[in-house]
C-alpha positions in Angstrom: -12.0 15.3 1.0 -9.4 14.7 -1.8 -7.3 12.7 0.7 -10.2 10.3 1.3 -10.6 9.8 -2.4 -6.9 9.1 -2.9 -6.9 6.7 0.1 -9.9 4.8 -1.2 -8.3 4.6 -4.6 -5.2 3.2 -3.0 -7.2 0.6 -1.2 -8.8 -0.4 -4.5 -5.4 -0.7 -6.2 -4.2 -2.8 -3.3 -7.0 -5.3 -3.8 -6.2 -5.8 -7.5 -4.5 -9.1 -8.4 -0.9 -8.6 -9.7 -0.2 -11.1 -12.5 2.5 -9.5 -14.6 6.1 -10.5 -14.6 7.3 -6.9 -14.1 6.3 -4.0 -11.9 2.6 -3.5 -12.9 2.4 0.0 -11.5 4.5 3.2 -11.3 7.2 3.5 -8.6 5.2 6.3 -7.0 2.0 4.1 -6.7 4.2 1.3 -5.3 5.5 3.7 -2.7 2.0 4.8 -1.8 0.8 1.2 -1.6 3.6 0.1 0.7 3.3 3.3 2.8 -0.4 2.7 3.2 0.1 -0.9 4.2 2.8 0.0 6.7 0.4 2.7 8.1 -2.4 0.1 8.3 -0.1 -2.2 10.2 0.6 0.5 12.8 -3.1 1.4 13.1 -4.2 -2.2 13.3 -1.3 -3.9 15.0 -3.2 -7.1 15.6 -3.2 -7.7 11.8 0.3 -6.4 11.1 1.4 -9.8 9.8 -1.4 -9.8 7.3 -0.5 -6.3 6.0 3.2 -7.4 5.6 2.0 -10.5 3.7 -0.1 -8.2 1.5 3.0 -6.2 0.7 4.7 -9.4 -0.4 1.7 -10.5 -2.4 1.5 -7.3 -4.5 5.0 -8.0 -5.9 5.1 -11.8 -5.7 5.5 -12.2 -9.5 8.1 -9.4 -9.8 11.8 -10.3 -9.6 13.3 -9.2 -6.2 16.0 -7.1 -7.9 13.3 -5.1 -9.7 11.4 -4.5 -6.4 14.6 -3.4 -4.7 15.5 -1.1 -7.6 12.0 0.5 -7.5 12.3 1.1 -3.7 15.5 3.1 -4.3 13.8 5.6 -6.7 12.8 9.1 -5.8 9.3 8.4 -7.1 8.9 5.5 -4.6 10.2 7.6 -1.8 7.9 10.5 -2.6 4.9 8.1 -2.7 5.9 6.4 0.5 6.4 9.8 2.2 3.0 10.9 0.9 1.3 8.0 2.7 3.4 8.7 5.9 2.4 12.3 6.0 -1.2 12.3 4.7 -2.8 9.2 6.2 -2.3 10.3 9.9 -4.4 13.4 9.0 -7.4 11.1 8.4 -9.8 10.0 11.1 -8.5 6.7 12.6 -11.9 5.1 12.4 -12.1 5.6 8.6 -8.6 4.5 8.1 -9.2 1.4 10.3 -12.3 0.4 8.3 -10.6 1.0 5.0 -7.6 -1.0 6.1 -9.8 -3.9 7.3 -11.7 -3.8 4.0 -8.4 -4.2 2.1 -7.7 -7.4 4.0 -11.2 -8.7 3.4 -10.8 -8.3 -0.3 -7.7 -10.5 -0.2 -9.8 -13.6 0.9 
C-alpha cells in the first residue's frame, strides 16, 4: 500500500509547475520523477512522446549543465532505480490510469 501512496505522491509532484531557475527538488525526487515518466512511456507507448515532453517540461527553467550534473549523482540514480524496481510491482491498470492522469494535469 505504501508503494501506491509514493506513486500518487510522485504523480502529484509531476503535475506541479516548475518556475524556479535552479533545481526545485532533490536529486532523488528528480530521479524518481524521470524514472516514473520513463516507466509510464513503456506502459503507455502510444503517449511516449508526451511523457518525454513532460520530462523536458519539469526542468525547462533549469540550466542544462545543472540537469546533467543532477543525473550523475548517486541520489538521482537511487531514485531512478527505485522507480524502475517498484513500479512494475504495481497493477498495470492502476499505473496506466495514474500515468494518464499526470498527462491530463498538464493541459
